[in-house]
N, C-alpha and C positions, 0 to 999 in steps of 0.2 A: 529135644526133651532133655532136661538137666537131670543127671543121675544124683542119687542120694547115697550116703555112706551105707545105709542099711541094704541097698540093692546089691552091694558087693560083699556083704558078709554072709558066710555060710550059715551061721547061727547068730542072728542079731540078738543083742542084749534085750532082756525083758523090759517092758515099759517102765517098771518101777526101778530097774537097775539092780545089779547083784549087790550083795552086802560086801563081798570081797572081790577085788579085781586082780586077776592073775596077769603075769607078764605076757602070756600068750594072748590074752584078751586085748591088752593094750596094743601089742604088735599088730593084731588083726585090725583093730580100729585105725591105727596109723596107716597101714597098707591100704585099707579101703579109702581113707581120706585122700591119700596120695593119688589113687586111681581116679577119684572124682575130680581132683584138681587137674589132672592130665586131660581128662575128657572135656572139661569145661574150656580149657585152652584150645583144644582142637576144634570145638564147635564154634561157628560164627555167632556173633552177638544176636540177640533175639530179633531185633528189627531187620537184620540182614537175612536171617532165615526166612522171615515172612516175605521180604522183598524178592529173594531168589525163588522161593516157591511160586509166587505169583508170576514172576518172569518166565519160569520154565513151563507154566501152563500155556503160554503163548507161542511156544515153539511150533513152527509149521503155519503160522498165520501169514497170509500173503502180504507182500510189500505193496504199498500204495502211496504214491507221492502225496503228501499232505494228510495222510491217514492217521487217525487218532483213536481207533477202536478195534476190538477184535472182529466185530461184524463187518467193518468196512476195510480193514487192513491198516497197516502202520507204515510210516516212514521212520527213519532212525530216531529222530527226536520225539515224534509222536509216541513211539513205543516206550522210550525212557520216561517221558512225562506221565504216560498212562500207568506204568508200573509203580512209580514213586507215589503218585496220587492215590491209586486204588489200594496199594499195599500198606502205605504208611501215612497217607494224608499230607504228603509233602508236595507242594506246588513248585514246579520248576519252570523256567522260561520255555517257550515253545520251540525255539530253534537252537541247534547245536552250538553255534558260535556265541549265543547269549548264555547258554548253559555253562559254557567254559569259564564264565566268571562267577559261577555259583560254588559255594563251599571253599574248602582249603586245598591248595595245590599239594599233590603227593608225588614223590619220586617214583619212577617206574619200578624200581627194585623194592619199594615198600607198599605195593598195591595190596589191598585187602578186598575180599568179596564185598560187592555192593558199591565199590568206587566207580565213578564215571571215567571212561576212557575216550579220548578225543583223537581224531585223525584228520589229515588233510589228504584227500584223494587226488587233488589237482595241484597241490603244492602251494605253500604260502599260508592260506587261512583255513581255519577249522571248518569242515563241512560234513563231519560224520561223528556220531557218538554211539557208545554201547555201554553195557553194564558188565564190569569185571565179575566173573563167577568163581575165580580161583584157578589154581593150577595152570596159569598161563593162558586162560581162555576167557572169552567175553561173548555175551549174548547181544545180538543186534538185528536190525532189519537192513540187510545189505544194499539192495537195489531192486529196480523193476525186474520182474521175472523170477525173483528169488523170494523165499519165505524167511520168516524169523528163524535164526539159526545160532549156533555157537561156533565161533572160529578161534583159531590159534592167534595169540597176540605176538609171539616171537618168531613165527615161521611163516613162510608164504607171503601172500600179497600184503597183508596188514602190517607186517613187521616193519617195513620201511615207511609206513604212512603215519605211525604214531606221533602225536604232537605233545600231549600232556594228559594228566589224570587229576581228578578232583574228588575229594571226600566231602559228601554233603552232611551237614549237621542233622542229627536226629535219626541217623541210620545205625 
């Protein structure tokens, strides 16, 4: 939700505006506008918020190889495709190695929430994908026997498996 200046004013100016504006009124307006600018920078873009909200509703969904729905379960690329399609109407290729050609390549240190993160579990070619959710974490369907979860990107198993990231247009 985007804040407005009036939400941060103790005594918003009347609709018609005052006839005289005092320096304290101007300072209060400037401070409120600065606060709104700071909040809007901290919040993800609108499409990203919708995408992440949709993705988080799928936490705990069982993994299923070839799965593409909450009812039947998800594999990694089925999860990502489903989230992008249902949240934003963006159609992505079905398999992770094809998804890795979608969008614009992003450096690891420039990841934003909503970016796709790609991994190679067996070495060499991309065979896993997730959605970066911020703060060094990503949402994915890891493997058989595991549910959709959020994992750390920079520590543990996945840290050494990272291959690349992509930013999809329209997010």
